[in-house]
N, C-alpha and C positions, 0 to 999 in steps of 0.2 A: 182712744187712748189705747196704744200698745201693751201695757201690762195693768190689770185691775185686781188691787189685793183685797180677799175680803176674810174674814173669820174671828177677827179682832173683838176683844169686851171687855168684861169685868170681872174676873178670877178670883177664888181667893186663894194665900199662901199654899203651896203645894198641888194647886190643881193645873190643869191641863188644858191647851188650848191647839185646834193645827188651824192655820192659816194656810190661803191658797191665792194663788198670782195665776190669773187666767191672762194668757199670753196671744194676741190676734194681730195679725200680720205679719208676724214674725215665726221663725220656725226654730221648734227646739232642740232641732239634729243641728243648726248651724248656730244657736247661741247658750251660751253659758248663763245661768240663774243663777243672781245673789240674793242672802238677802239680809239687810241693815237693817239697825235698829238707831233712833236719833230723840234724845231728848231737850228740853229747852236749853238752848247755851253750850251745848256741846256739838261738837263734830259727829256726823254721821257714821255708825261704827260697824263691820263687815260682824255678821254672827254666822253664814253660813253660805257656802254656796255648791253648787253642782256642775261639774262640765257636761258640754253637750252630748258627749257620748253616753251620759249616765254614769262610768264607770268611777268618777274620782268625786270628791266631798269635800269639801274642809268645813272645821267648826271653828268659833271662835274658843277659846279655852273653856270660860266660864258655861259654854253651852255642849260642850262635849261631856257626852252620856246623859245628857237631859234633853237635848235637842236630835231631828232626825230630819234630813232635808230629802225629799223623793219625787220625783216627777211621773207623768201619765204623757206620753208624746200623743195618744190617739184622744185625749181630750185637752191638750195645748195648756195645762195646768202641772204648776210645781206647788208642792205641797211643804210646809214646815210643822213636824208636830213638836211640840213642846210640854214638855213634862216637869215638874216638881217646880211651878215657878214661884219666884220670889220676888221682892221687892223691887233688886236691880233688874229686872226685866220689862219692869214697865218705861212703856216708850214708845212710838209709831215706828211701827213695822214697815218698812218698803221694799220691793221687788226690783229688780234691775236686769236686762240684759247687755251684754256684752258679744264681740266677734273675736276674742284674745283667743290663743292657741291652748290656756288653763285659765281654769276660773280662780277669781284673785280676790282678796279680803280688802281690797283697796276700793272706795265709791269713785275714785278719778277715773278707774279703768270702764267704764260702764256707761253706755252711751243712750239707753232708753228706760224712764223711772217711770214706776205708777207713782200714785196720790199720797199710798201710805194707809195703814189701818192702826188706831191706837190698841194698846195692848196695858190695859190696868191689873196690875195684882196688888188685892188688897190681904191686909195681914189681919 
């Protein structure tokens, strides 16, 4: 698999988690990486993305100020630091890669996907 997510789990309301996305066979210098989440019965939603240059990132409105995306090209890994978690953040989180000029929040733009990691926030 070109992308493998890890770091999900059960966390209490207000807690933090850091998700990791290890990329293999693809170059972080040439691909934008996005984080998405999905709950049963709903469409996959873009949470954050980081450009291949690393100098641009975007966030879902509800994630702004709480989530931070970053990457380490030497480790072929992209991270999503999530703070102040609430029940609406409960979902399966996926990372994905695409070739586009700018990173996008639309899952339809992405070519490669991981299998996801479950994040559950308990009240």
